[in-house]
C-alpha positions in Angstrom: 1.1 -26.4 -26.0 0.8 -23.7 -23.5 1.8 -20.1 -24.2 3.1 -19.9 -20.5 5.1 -22.9 -20.8 6.4 -21.7 -24.3 7.6 -18.4 -22.5 9.1 -20.2 -19.4 11.1 -22.8 -21.7 12.5 -19.8 -23.6 13.4 -17.8 -20.4 15.1 -21.0 -19.0 17.1 -21.3 -21.9 18.2 -17.6 -22.4 19.2 -17.6 -18.7 20.9 -20.8 -18.3 21.9 -21.7 -21.8 22.0 -25.5 -23.0 19.6 -27.9 -20.9 19.0 -31.3 -21.3 15.3 -32.3 -22.0 15.1 -34.0 -18.5 16.3 -30.7 -16.8 13.9 -28.6 -18.7 11.0 -31.2 -17.7 11.9 -31.1 -14.3 11.7 -27.2 -14.1 8.6 -26.9 -16.3 7.1 -30.0 -14.4 6.2 -32.0 -17.7 7.4 -35.0 -19.2 10.7 -34.8 -21.6 8.4 -36.2 -24.4 6.2 -33.1 -23.6 9.5 -30.6 -23.6 10.4 -32.2 -27.4 7.1 -31.8 -28.7 7.4 -28.0 -27.5 10.5 -27.5 -29.1 9.5 -28.8 -32.5 6.5 -26.3 -32.3 9.0 -23.5 -31.2 11.2 -24.4 -34.1 8.1 -24.7 -36.7 7.2 -21.1 -35.3 10.3 -19.4 -36.6 12.3 -19.6 -33.0 15.8 -20.9 -33.3 15.7 -23.6 -30.9 17.6 -27.0 -31.3 18.4 -30.4 -29.9 21.9 -31.7 -30.0 22.5 -35.4 -29.5 25.3 -36.9 -27.5 27.9 -35.7 -24.6 27.3 -32.1 -24.1 23.8 -32.2 -26.1 20.4 -31.1 -25.1 18.2 -28.4 -26.0 19.7 -24.8 -26.7 18.8 -21.5 -28.7 21.0 -20.1 -31.3 23.9 -17.6 -30.0 22.5 -14.1 -29.9 19.0 -15.1 -30.3 16.4 -12.5 -28.8 12.6 -12.2 -29.7 13.0 -10.1 -32.9 9.8 -11.3 -33.9 7.6 -10.5 -30.7 5.0 -7.8 -32.1 6.4 -4.7 -30.3 7.7 -1.7 -31.8 11.2 -0.5 -30.1 9.2 2.3 -28.4 6.7 -0.1 -27.2 9.6 -2.5 -26.0 11.4 0.2 -24.3 8.0 1.6 -22.6 7.0 -1.9 -21.5 10.5 -2.5 -19.7 10.4 0.7 -18.1 7.2 0.1 -16.8 8.4 -3.1 -15.3 11.4 -1.4 -13.8 9.4 0.9 -12.0 6.9 -1.9 -10.6 9.5 -4.5 -9.9 11.0 -5.0 -6.6 14.4 -7.0 -5.6 12.5 -10.3 -5.7 11.5 -9.7 -9.5 15.2 -8.9 -10.7 15.4 -12.1 -12.4 12.1 -12.0 -14.2 13.1 -8.5 -15.4 16.2 -9.8 -16.4 14.8 -12.4 -18.5 12.4 -10.1 -20.1 15.2 -7.7 -20.9 16.7 -10.8 -22.7 13.7 -11.3 -24.6 13.6 -7.9 -26.2 17.3 -7.9 -26.8 17.9 -4.8 -24.2 20.4 -4.8 -21.7 19.6 -1.1 -20.2 16.3 -1.8 -18.7 17.7 -0.5 -15.6 17.7 3.3 -16.6 14.6 4.0 -14.5 13.9 3.1 -10.9 11.2 4.1 -8.8 10.8 4.6 -5.0 7.3 5.2 -3.4 8.3 5.6 0.2 8.1 9.1 2.1 10.5 10.6 4.4 10.7 8.7 7.6 9.0 5.7 6.5 11.2 3.9 4.1 9.5 0.8 3.5 5.7 1.2 4.0 4.5 2.4 0.6 6.7 -0.1 -1.5 5.6 -2.8 0.6 1.7 -1.8 0.0 2.7 -1.5 -3.7 3.8 -4.8 -4.1 1.0 -6.3 -1.9 -1.4 -4.5 -4.3 0.5 -5.5 -7.6 0.3 -9.4 -6.6 -3.2 -8.9 -5.7 -3.8 -7.9 -9.0 -1.9 -10.5 -10.5 -3.2 -13.2 -8.6 -6.7 -12.1 -8.6 -7.2 -12.2 -4.8 -9.5 -10.0 -2.7 -7.9 -7.1 -0.7 -8.6 -5.8 3.0 -7.2 -2.8 4.4 -8.2 0.5 6.2 -8.5 3.6 4.3 -8.2 7.2 5.3 -10.8 9.2 3.1 -11.2 12.7 2.2 -13.8 13.7 4.9 -11.4 12.7 7.9 -12.8 9.4 8.1 -11.1 5.8 8.3 -12.9 2.8 7.9 -12.4 -0.9 6.9 -12.7 -1.8 2.8 -13.3 -5.2 1.4 -12.4 -4.7 -2.5 -11.5 -6.5 -5.6 -8.5 -4.8 -6.9 -8.5 -4.3 -10.8 -5.7 -1.8 -11.7 -2.7 0.4 -10.4 -2.8 4.1 -12.1 0.0 7.1 -11.8 -1.8 10.4 -12.1 -0.7 13.7 -10.9 2.3 12.8 -9.0 0.4 10.0 -6.9 -0.3 6.3 -7.4 -4.1 5.2 -7.2 -5.7 1.8 -6.8 -8.8 1.2 -8.8 -11.0 -1.6 -7.6 -14.8 -2.8 -6.9 -15.7 -2.1 -3.5 -17.6 -5.2 -2.2 -19.4 -3.4 0.6 -20.7 -0.5 -1.8 -21.0 -2.9 -4.9 -19.3 -0.2 -6.9 -15.7 0.8 -8.4 -13.9 3.1 -6.2 -10.3 4.9 -6.6 -8.1 4.7 -3.5 -4.9 6.7 -3.1 -2.0 4.5 -2.4 -0.7 6.6 0.5 -4.2 6.7 2.2 -4.1 2.8 2.2 -3.2 1.9 5.8 -1.3 -1.2 6.6 -1.7 -4.0 7.1 -3.2 -4.9 3.4 -4.4 -8.2 3.7 -4.9 -10.7 0.7 -8.2 -13.0 0.8 -9.7 -15.3 -1.3 -9.3 -15.6 -5.2 -12.2 -14.0 -7.2 -13.4 -14.8 -10.6 -15.2 -11.7 -11.5 -14.6 -9.8 -14.4 -13.4 -6.3 -13.7 -14.1 -3.6 -15.8 -13.1 -0.1 -14.0 -14.3 3.0 -15.6 -11.2 5.3 -17.1 -10.1 7.8 -14.7 -10.9 10.8 -16.3 -9.4 14.4 -15.8 -11.2 16.4 -13.4 -14.6 17.8 -14.9 -15.4 21.6 -14.8 -16.0 22.8 -11.1 -19.8 23.6 -10.9 -20.0 27.7 -10.4 -21.3 27.3 -6.8 -18.2 25.2 -5.7 -15.3 27.4 -7.4 -12.9 29.8 -6.6 -11.3 31.8 -9.2 -8.0 32.9 -7.4 -5.3 35.3 -8.3 -2.0 34.3 -6.1 1.3 35.9 -6.2 4.3 33.5 -5.1 7.8 34.5 -4.2 10.8 33.6 -6.5 12.0 30.9 -4.0 8.8 28.9 -4.8 9.3 29.0 -8.6 10.2 25.1 -8.6 7.1 24.2 -6.8 4.9 26.8 -8.9 6.0 25.0 -12.1 5.5 21.6 -10.6 1.7 22.4 -9.5 0.3 24.7 -12.0 0.1 24.6 -15.7 2.4 27.0 -18.0 -0.7 28.8 -19.1 -1.7 29.8 -15.6 1.8 31.4 -14.7 2.9 34.6 -15.4 6.4 35.9 -14.3 6.5 39.5 -12.8 9.3 42.0 -13.2 10.4 41.3 -9.5 11.0 37.7 -10.0 7.6 36.5 -8.2 5.2 34.5 -10.0 1.5 35.7 -10.8 -0.9 32.3 -10.9 -4.5 32.8 -12.1 -6.4 29.5 -11.6 -9.7 28.0 -10.3 -9.8 25.9 -7.2 -12.6 23.5 -5.9 -14.3 25.3 -2.8 -13.6 23.2 0.4 -11.5 22.8 3.3 -8.5 21.2 1.6 -8.1 24.4 -0.4 -7.2 26.4 2.8 -4.4 23.6 3.9 -3.1 23.2 0.6 -2.5 27.2 0.3 -1.0 27.1 4.0 1.2 24.6 2.8 3.2 27.6 0.9 3.9 29.4 4.0 4.5 33.3 3.8 5.6 32.8 0.3 2.1 33.2 -1.2 0.0 36.1 -1.1 -4.1 35.9 -2.2 -4.7 38.9 -4.4 -8.0 37.8 -5.0 -10.9 36.8 -4.1 -11.2 38.7 -1.0 -13.2 36.0 1.0 -10.3 33.7 0.3 -7.6 36.1 1.5 -9.6 36.8 4.5 -10.3 33.3 5.6 -6.6 32.0 5.0 -5.5 35.1 7.2 -7.9 34.1 9.9 -6.5 30.1 9.8 -2.8 31.5 10.0 -3.6 33.6 13.0 -5.4 30.4 14.7 -2.0 28.5 14.0 0.2 31.6 15.1 -1.6 31.6 18.4 -1.8 27.7 18.8 2.1 27.5 18.3 3.0 30.9 20.2 
């Protein structure tokens, strides 16, 4: 018996209640005889499903049934449903409701995730949905990608998995052109995202490991002072062991950055609320860039 069909049969009974063997057979696209064999197998496995004869008869689950025998702890069930709630869209509401019923949980709506940014209410959610579908259906993807060096190019990939890390979603995929695994930040994937042909290749992307130590020649050991009104962002973006509160309410941050052009844009995003205390080279260059911005916008 198909495990997938077994799951579908239980979901149908949970959702609709008592059903005739004929109705189940039509929904599952099998014969009524196959449905009855599946019911017998489920019953033998300990699932309280039964058949009743005569008027008003059919196939049903015992009242109050949920998959208490499923091989998940309570914590695992809750995390699983939370993940589904975060990934689901409107079209998946029925599936989520069924899975909640299977796990005897009625509070799976406690977590919702919306990915879209200001001024673009739907794009990121739609991109996420397309990536998720391509992963589940094992279909290749084509999209344009804005890379860190400032280049935008076409990509043809085999999608493997979606990862949330450091306040952002990423797609890990096998790049068909480079013949290697690549990691793509979702917000840099430009629409349209087009699903292509199915693929059978087994994907084994490497673990997305924490950033390794920055080599000495490419590191900046910085001391920064942030104004009190930036406290929420400072605590969002730096580890607690890097932050020292000062008597006037400002915050001293001592950390290490990679030396590249993105560092200056990042520090400028704090506006006048950040002061570079060290090193002198970083403070001087940041001041020059701030001056250039002021002149261009005068």
